[in-house]
N, C-alpha and C positions, 0 to 999 in steps of 0.2 A: 588419272585425275587426282588432284591434290586431295587428300582424304583428311583434312582438318575439320572435324565434325562436330556440329552443335549437337549438345546431348539432348536427352529426352527432357521435355519442359513439364514442371510440376504444376498441376492445376491449382488456381486459387479460388476460394469460394467467398463470395461477399455475404454478409449476414443481412438479414431483413426478408423483405418479401421477394426480392429479386436475387436469384442465384445464378452465377455464370459457371457453366461447366468448361471442360478442357478447352482452351483457345490458344493453341501454340503458334497461330498464324502470325500475330504481331510480335510475339516473343522470337519467333524464328527470323523475323525481319531485322530485329535488334541484334541478332547473334553474329552477323557477319563481321561486325566491327567491335564488338564488345570483349574485353579482356576476361580471363578467367575468373569467375567468382563474382562479376558484377551483377547487379539485380536491377530489375524494372519494377517500380512501385505501382501500387494499386490504381493510381491515377492513369498510368499509361495502360494498365489493365483495362480500365473503363475505356479508354480511347480505342482499345482493340476491338470492341464490340460496336464501334460506330457512333460514339457520343460526341465527337467533335466533327468539324467541317474537314480538317485535315485527314482525320481518320476515314471519314465517309469517302473522300477521294481515294484513299488507299483501298477501302472496302470495294469501290466500284472497279478497281483494276483486278481484284481477285475473283470478282463474279464472272462466271463463264458464260452468262445469259444475256449480256447487253450488246447492243450494236456497237457502241463505242464507249470508252471510258468517260468521255465527257458527257454523253448522255445519261450514263448512270450517275455520275456524280452530280448532275442536275437534279436528280431526284432523291438526293441522300438527306442532308440535315437542314435544308431550307424549310420555310413554313409549309411549302407544298408537300415536301416529303413528310413532315409531321402529319399534315392532314391525310396524306395517302395511307400512312401508317395506321392512323385512326380508322380510316375506312375499312381497313382489313380486320378490325375488330368487330364484335358483334353489335356495339352501339356506340355513340359519342361518349356516353358515360364510362363505357368499358375502355375507349381509347385514352380518355383522361386518367383512368386509373392506371392503365399501362403505363402512361407517360409518368404518373407520379412514382413509379417504381425506379425511375432513372436516378443516376447519382446526383445528389443535391450539391448546390454550389459550396455549402459547408463541407460536405464530404470531399468534393474535389480539392478545396483548400487544404482539407486535412491530408489528402493524398499528396498534394504539391509539397507540403512540409516535409514529407518523407522522400521526396525525389532525389535523384543524384546531383541536381543543380538547381539554382533558382529558376534558370530558364526553363528547365524541364517542368518545375512546379507551375510556372505561368502557363505552359502549354497544356498541362493536365487541367488547370482551373478553367481554361476557355473550353474545355471539352463539353460543357453542358449544351444541350440543344437549345434551350432558351431559358430566360430567368424565370419564367412561369413554370416550366418543367422542374428546374432545380429548386424552387421554393416549395414545390409540393412534396418533396421528400426530405426527411431529416435522418435517414438511416444509411448506414455504409460502414464498411470495416476495410482496413488497409490489408490487401493481400499482396503477394508478390511472386514473380517467376524467378526461378533460379536457372541461370544458364551455365552449363559445364562443357568444357572442351576436351575432346579425347585426340590424341595424335599417336597412332601406333605405327606410323610409317618409318621405314628406314631411310637413310639419306640416299641410297641407290634407287629405292622405289620412288622417292621425291623426285630426284633428277630425270629418271625416266619419264615419269609422268609429266613434268614440266615441260620437258623437250616434245612430248607427244601433243600436249595442249598448244604449245607455241606453233608447232606444224599445223595444227587444225585451224588456229587463229590466222595464220598467214595464208592458208589455202582459202579461207572464207573472206579474206580481204580485212580481217580483224587487226587489231593492234598488237604489237609485241610488248606493250608496257608490261612490267612484271606485275603490276596490280591486277592486270587482266588474266593472269595465268592461275589465279588462286580462286577457287570456289568451294563453298562448303559443300559437303555431301548433300544429296537432295532428301531431306527429312520428309516423308510422307505427310501431305498436309492433313490436318484434323479438323473437324467442324466445330463451330460455335453454337451452343444451343442456350436459349434464354428461357427460362421458366417464369411464367406470369401468373399469378393468381387474380384472374379477371373477374371474380365474383359471380360467374355463371358456368353453366356447363356447355361446352362447345358442341355437344351432341344435339342440344336444344336450339342451336343457331340455325336459322333458316338459310344462312350463308354457307353452312357446312355441308360436306359430302361424306356419306358413310364409307368407312374403310371395309365394311363387310361387302360392299358391291364388288363384282368381278373386275379385276384389273384389266384394262383395255388391252385389246390384242396387239397393239403395236408394241407394248412392252413385253408380253408373253413372247411374242415371235422372235424377240431379239437374242433369245438364249435357248438351249434345249432343257434347261432345268432351272430351278429356283437357286440352287447353290448348296455348297456343302455346309456353310454356317447356319443356314436356316434350320437345317435338321438338327443342330445342337442347341438350339435356343428353348428357353422356357416358354410356357404358354403366354405370359404377359409380353415377353420379348417378341414372340411372333406376332401378336396382335399389333405391337409397335412397328414391326417389320412391315405388316401388311398396309398400315397407315402410310408409311414412307413410300411403299410401292404405288399407292393410290396417287400420292403427290407426284412421283415420278411419271406417271402416266398422263399428267395434267401439268406440263412443264411451264405453261404460261399464266397458270391460275394462282392467285393468292388467297382463294377460299379456304376457310377453316376446314379440316378434315377431322371429322369426330372420331373419338375413342371411347367406347363404353367404359365407364368407371368400374363396372362389374369385371372387367378384365385385370384390374388392379395394376396398371401399368405405372411405373415409377420414372423419375428422371433418369435413373441409371439404366433402366430397361430401354428408354428411348436412345440413350447413347450407344449401348451395346448393339441394339438393332441397326442403328445408322451405320456403324462400322461394319456389321455383318452384310449389308447390302453393298456397301462400297467394295467389300473383299469378294462377295458373291458375284456382283453383276457389274464387271467392268464395262459391258455393252451399255449400261445406262450412264454414259459419260456426262449427261446433263445434270446429274443429281447435284443438289445444292449444297453449300457448306455452312449455312446459317439458318436456324428456326427458331420459332418460339413454341412454347407449349403452354397450354391452358389448363388450369385445375377445375374441376368440378366444384360447385358451390358447397361448401362444408365437407369437401373430400380431400384426402391426402393422395388421390391418384389422379393422373392426368386425363383429361377429357377432350383435348383438342390438339392438333398439330397446325401450326400457323406458318406456312412457307414464307420466307423473306427474301430468298434469291430465286428469281424465276426468269425464264426467257422473256425477252423483249417482245417477240412477236412469234405467232404460230409458223409464218413463212420461214424464219430464221431457223426455228427448231427443226422444221420439216427438211430444209436444205442440209443442215448439219447431218441429220440422220441419214438422208440419202447419200451424202459424201462418205460417211462412215461405212455404210453397208457395201458400197460399190468398192471401197478400199478392201474391206474383208473379203469380198467375193474375189477381187483381183489377186489377193494374196493366196487365197486357197485354190485358186484355178489350177495350180501345178501340184498340189498335194493330193495323192490317191488315199483317201480315208478308209478304204477297204483293207489297206495293209495292217500288219500287226500295230496295236496302239503304240507300242514303245518306238517302233520305227517312224510312226506318224509325228509323235512328239519330238523325235530327234530332228526329222526333216524340218518341222515347223521351227525348232530351235535354231537351226542353222540358217533358215531363210529369213527369220526375223533379225538375225544379227547382221545380215547382209542388207536387210531392208531399212533399219533404223540407224540413225547416227546420234551419238550421245549429245545432249543439249547443254553444253558447259554453261551457256549464259543462263539458261533456265535453272540450273542447279544453284546459281548464285542468287536467284530471286526468290523472295518470300511471298511475293504477291501475285505472281502468275501461276495459275493452277493448270493451265493447258499442258505444260510439259509432263505433268503428273497424270495424265489421262490416256486411255487406249486410242482415243480419237486423235491426239497429236502423234502418237507413235505410228499409226496405220495410215493416217490420211496425210500428214505433214512430214511423216517419216523422221521425226525428231522428238526425242524425250528424254527423261531422266529416269531413275531407277523403277519407281512404281509405274511409270508409263510404259517401260518395257515389260514390267511383270504383269500389268493389266492387259496389254495387248497378248502377251503369251497366253494368259488365262482365257481371254475371249476366243482366241483362235482354237485352243484346245477344246473348249466347249463346243465349238462348231464341228470338231472332230469326234465329239462324244466321249471325250476323256474327262474323268473327274479331277478338278484341279481347283486350288485356291491360292490366296494371297498370304504370305507371312510377312510380318512386320517387325523389323528390328528397331533399335534406338533412333537411328537416322537412315534406316535403308530398308528396301523391299525386295522380295524374291518370291519364288513360288514353290508350292508343294503339289505334287501330282500323284495319282493313284495308278499303278500298273500291276496287273495280276494280284490284286488284293492288297499290295504293300504300298506305302508311300516313299516317295523320293523328292529330294529338293533340288532346285535348279535355279541358278542365278544367270539369266541371259545377259544382264547388264554387265557383269564383271568377266563373262566369257567373251564379251565384245570390247569393252571399253579399253582404249589406249593400245590395242593390239592391231597390227596391220592384217592379221588373219585371226578368225575366231578359234577359240580354244574350248577345251572340255574340262577345265579344272573345277568348275563349279557345276558339273552336270551329273545328275542322279546320284546325289550324295545322301548319306544318313543326316539326321539332324546333328548327331554328334560330330560327324565329318565336316559339315557346313560350319558349325559353330567354331570349330577349331581352326578354320581358315583366317578369319579376320574378326576383330571384336564388333565390326558393324553387323555380323551375322548372330549377335547375341540377341535374342528375342525380346520384345517388350514384356512387361509383367503387369500390365493394366487389365481392364475389364474383359477384353477379347482373348488375353492370352490363354486362359484355361481351355479355349476352344480350338487352338492351334493343333493340327494333327502332329504327331511324333513320326518321322520318317525313320524307318529301320530296314527297309528294302535294300538288298545287295545284289540280287539277280541281274538287274538291269544296269549295272555300273558300266562306265565307258569301256572298260577292258572287254566286256562282252558286247557292247553295242558297236564297237568300231568295225565289226564285220558286217554291219548293216549295208545291204545292197550287193554284198560280195557273193560270188558263186563258189561254193566249197569244194573240196576234193570229193570225188564219187564216193559214196558209202560212208560219209563222215557226218556227225551231227554238228550242230552249232557249238557244242561244247568240246570239240575236238575228239569225240569218241567214235568208235566204230558203230555203224548203224547196221541193223539187220531186220528181216521179217521174221516175226514169230507166229506160230500157229496157236490159235485160241481154241481149246476144247474144254468145254464145262467150266469156263471161267479161269482155266489154268494155262499159262503161257509155256510152250514148249519149242525147241528148235525144229525147223523144217525138216532136218535130217531124220526125225523120227517118222518113218513112213507107215501110215496105218492102211495104205491102199485106198484112200479116199479119193473121190472125184470132185469134192467141193471143200473149200477151205475158208475159215474165218481167219484174217491175218491182222496183226498189229505191227506197226512200225515201232522197233525197239532199239535200245541200246545193248550191244553185244559185249559182255565183260567175260572174255574167255569161255564162252559157251553158256553163260548165265545171262539170261534176258531180264531187262528191265524196261517197262513201258515208259515212253518219253512224251505222253499226251501233253504235258504242260509246255514243252518246248515247241510243239507243232502248232502252226497257224493254218495251214492248209496243205493238202497233198491230192495230186491228181495222177492218175494211172494212164498208162498207154499200152496197147497190145500191137504186136506186128500183124501185118496182113497174112492171112492163112493160119493164124494161131489156132490152136486146139482149145483155147480158153475163152471165157467170157467173164466180164465183171457183172455181176448181179446186184451188188449193193456198194455204192461209192463210199468213200471215206468222208466223214463230216466230222465237225467239232463236237457236236451233241453225242455223236456216236462213233467214236475214232477207230472203226473196225472196217476192213474191206473185205468183201465176200467175193470170191472167185471160184468159178465152176468150170470143170473140163467138159466141153461140148462135143468133142470128138476124140477118136482115139489116135489120130495122127495130126502133126502139124507142131509148130512151135510151142514150148511150154514154159516160156519166160514172161516175166512181168516187169515192167519198168515204172518207176514212180518219180515225179518231180515234187519236192518238197519246199515250202517255205517256213522258216523258224520264227519264233516269237521276237527275234532281235532283227528280222528283216533280211537275213542271209538265206541263201538258196542252196539246196542240197539235191542229190539225186541218188536212187537206189534201184539196183537191177537184181532180180532174184529168179532162179529156176525152181518151178514148183515140182513136188513129187509126182511121179507118174505111176500109174497102175497098169492099164491095159496096154499102153505103148511099151512099157518096161517088160511086159510079159512076152513080147515079141522078140526080145533080146536073148540070145542064148547064153549069155555071161552069168556065171554063177558067183562070181567074186566081187560083185559091186556093193553088196552090203545094202544098208537101208539109207544111205546118205543121199539126201534128195538132190543137192546139186551135182553130185557125182553121177547118179542115174540119169538125170536130165541131161547133162553135157555129153555124156557117152551115148545116150540114145540119139541125141542130135547129130553128132558126127558119124555115128554108124548108120543112121537111116538115111543120111546124106551122102553115103559112100566116101567119106573122107578119111575115117579110121576104121580098122578092123581089130579083131582080137589077136592075142598072141597064141591062141588055139582056138578050137572050136567052142570051147565052154569058158575061156578065161580072158579077161581084158587086162588084167594087172594093172589097176588104176594107180598104184602107189610106185610103180617102178619109174625110174628115170626115163625120159624120152631122149632119143639119141639124134644126132644131126642128120643121119640117113633117113630116120623115120619123119622127121619134120620136113625135109626136103620133098619127101613123097607126099605128105599131107598138102604142101604148097601146090604141088604139081597137079593133084586132084581138084584143088580149089580153082585153078586155072583152067580146068576142063580137059586135062591131059592133051595139051597141044602137040603137034607132030614134032618130033626131034630125032637127030641122028646121033647115035653114041659116038663119043670121041674120048680117048684115053687121055684126058687133061689131067687126071690126078692119079698118082702111083697106087693109091690104096682104094680106088674105085674101079674094079675090073668090070668087065662087060657080063651081062647075065644076072646081075643082082637085082633085087627088087627096087633098089634105090639107083640103079645105074643111069637110067633114062632121066629120072627126076633130078638128080645132081647135075647131069650134063645141061638140062633145060635151065635150072636156076642159076647155074654158073654163067651160061650164055646171056641170061637175062639181067646179070649183075645184082642178083638179089643175095646169093650166098658165095662167099669166096673161100678158099682154101687158107692154109696156114702159111702165108707170106711166100718166101723162096723155097720152102721145103718140098714143094710139089705134093703135099698131102692135103686131103680134105677132112679126114678123121670122121668117117660116117658112123663108127661105133662109140664115139665120144658123146658124153651127155651134153645136151644143149642147155644154155643157161637162160635165165629169165631176161637177162639184157640182151642176149643175142636174138631171142624171139621178138623183143620189142623192136630191135633194128630191122630184122627180116620183114616184119609186117609193115613197118613204116616205109621201107622201100617199095614192097609190093602195093601199099595204098598208093604211093606216089606214081608208080607206073600205071596205076588205073585211073589217075586224075582225081583221086579223092581230096576232100578239104583237109589240109593239114595245119590250118592256122591256129586252131584252139590248143592252148597248151596249159597245163596245170602248174600250180605252185608246189614245189618239192620241199618247202621249207619245214614242213611238219614231220619229215622222215629223218630219223636220227642217222642214217647212214647215206645220205644224199651226197656227201662229199667223195664217195667211193666212184662216183660217175665221172668220167673224164671225156673232154671233147664232144664229138657229136652224140655220144651215148646220153648226154644230158637232155638233148633235143628229143631223142628217140623214146626215152622214158617219160618225159613230160607229156608227150603226145599219148603214150600208152595208158598212162594214168587217166588222162582226160577221156579217153575212149572207154574207160573200165575195163581195159584188158588186164590191167595189174592194179590191185588195190592196196597191196602191202599187208604185212602181218604185224600183230601186236605182241609185244613182250613187256609185261608190267605196264607202265604208263607210256612207254615209247612205241612208236611205229617205225617198221623198217621195209625197205624195198626189196632187200636181199637180192641185189642185182647179179651177183656171182653164184647163187645157188642153182642147182640143177632143177630144171622144170619137171613135175611127174606127168605122166600120161593124162590123168584126170585134169590136171592144171592146164595143160596144152588143150584138151577137149573144150574146156570152158573158155579159154582165151580165143579160140577159133570160133566158138559159138558167138561170143560177144562181139567179135570183129565182123561177122557175117550178118548180124541182126539188122 
C-alpha cells in the first residue's frame, strides 16, 4: 500500500462557553489532497462538528448507527434536527442555551476571512445552523489544524506496493487509474466531544440515567474482562469510563447519562476514558464518535454525558450484534484455546490474515468508520489497520489473552501479554501486499517495532502514558516457528537435552543416584552435562504412559500448579520405564522416555559391576530378565565394554524366539560350535546381517557400531511388518553428513523410535554413527525397541 501518510492532527480549542476537543475526522478528510503545510482554518473546524448542512451530510456518513446516509442527513441541520437536539437537553431553555453556544455569524465571517480562499470563506460562513442560533453568540476564536505529510518509502517499496494495489483493483473489477492506486494510510479515527455549560446538573435531569447502575448484561457478555486501559485510569477517568459504558449498553438512547460532580470528572478525563474504551473494547463496535458533555451548575466538573450518535433502531443494533457474534464464533471454531497462549495467539494471527483483506478504498476515506471496526474485519472480512488490530484484540480476548491496542501517528497495531511480558504484533503489515503472510511484525519489542517504520512511532497525547512497553523476547518468531512441530525425542523446545530428575527434599538430582527407593518424585528438566535445571516455564502440559505389565504406577500426575510427577514401584517384576508426551509453551511437542532405578529387581541380578546408574541397571535388568543378554561371567556384565557383532546376532536370534536353523559354513570366521554360530547363520539367512562383501568374513569379534545396530533393527522391524513411516529430522545433529545412502533412512527411524538420542558436546549434538556401541547402550536400545 502507498504509505504517504497524513500526520497527527493538532487539536484546536475555541474560546468561550463552547470548547471543541480533538476532531481529526474532518481534517483527515481534507488531508488526502492537501499539499504539505496547508492549513484549514477555524471556520472549517466549525464545519467539522456539524454546523453546516454540507458537514451534516458528511457527519451522517461517518455515523455507524443510521439505516442510510440519507436518513441520517435528513435529521442533521434542518429545523427538525435542531428541535431533536433541543429535545435531548433537559429543557427548551437548556436547548436554546446550548444553541447559543454555536458559532455566530460574525465568528463564521471572521473565520471565513482567514480561509484559504474566498470560496472556502463563503462555505464556512454558511455553516451556521440558523440566523437565530448565529445571532445568539458573539464569542469565538480562530483555531486551525496543521496537516503534515510523511513519506518514508523507497522507490522499490513504492513500485512493489503500487503493483500489488493494481492487482487487487483488477481482481475486484476496479479501475487501474493511477489516482486509484494511492491511498493515505488509515489514521485511526478519533472522536469529537462538545462541552456545553447548560446551566443545570445532568444528574438532576429526569431524562438522565445513572452511570452507577449496572452495565447491562449484553455489554458485559461481549468480552471476558473490562480491559487493560481501564486498570490504568484515575478514579475520575474510571467514572467517565463507566458513563460511556452505560451509553454503549443503550445504543439507541439519546438520554443524558448523569455523572456525579463529586467524581470531579473533567473534559480531559472524558477524552482519555473515551479512548480507553475504544482500545479496551473492540467488541463494542457500535460505540459512537461524537458526544456532548454538560457541566453542573456553578461547577467546573462534568455532570452529564449526552450521546449524539446512536443506532437508528433496536432491531438494527440487535441484527448487527448477532452478525458480529456469529462471525466471531465461526472464526474461533477452529482454534483450540486450551493450547499454550502463545500458540493460540499465533494461530489467530495466521487465520486473521487469511480471513481479512485490506480495504484500500476504506483507507482513502475519512468519513467511513466501518473499515476501522472489528465488525468490518470479522463480518465483512475487509478492514484497515485499526480494523485488523481491533479484530485481533477481540479474538484474543475470547481466548483469555490480555491484549490492547497501540496507536501511532497514522497507524494501529497490538500489544499482547504472554508469560508476564508484553509483545507487539502488527497483523496488518504481516498481511498487506503479500501473497503469503509473514512474521516480520510478529512478537517484537517496542524498540524493535518502532525501528521498522515511522508509522510505528507511538502517539504522544493523553493516552500515550498508558501504553504498555513491550520488552519480551522469549516468544519471538525464531522460537514460535516450531509451533505444531514434533521435536526430536528427548529434546526441549529450546533445542537442549531433556531429562527426568529426582526431587528429594527440594533438591534435584540425576536418577543415576540410586537410593534404593521404590517411590520417586520426578521433574522434567534440562540436562546440561549432568547438571539439571527445571524447565517448568517451558512446559504447558505433560502426560505419562506406562506399558502393560509394568512394575510401576503413577500416583500423582504432572500439573502446571505442581509440576511434579510421582511414580511408585508396585511390584518387583515387570517393565521399569516411563514415557512422557510433552507440549511446550510455543506449541511444539516433545517426548521423553526414562528407565527408573530398581531396587528389589536389581537385587535379583548377580552382577556386581553395574554401579548405581539407574538407566544402566534398569536396561540390564530388562534384557537379563527376558533372557536376551547374559553376563560375561557369573558376577559381571561389563556394561562399558563394546558389543561385538557376534553378540548382537545372538541377541537378535533370542528376540526372534530362537527359531530352528541348520548351521552352514557361510563365513570363514564363523565355525560350528560357537555361541554365535547358529544366530549368525539365522540372521544371514533372514537378510538381517551380512558379511564383509566378497571377503567371506563376518567379523564376529568386531565391535558393532551405532549405525549398524540402527540398520539391523530397521530390517528386523521391516521383516515383522512394523510401521516404518515415522522419521525424524536430523538437521539438529552436527555430524549428520557422515551418514550416506540408506543409513540416513535407518538413523532417522532409530531417532524417531528413541533407540538413539545422540550425545551432547558443548552446544552441539552428535549421532556418533561410527562409534562402537557399549553393552549397556545395546541393552537400552533393545529395551526401547521392544517396549
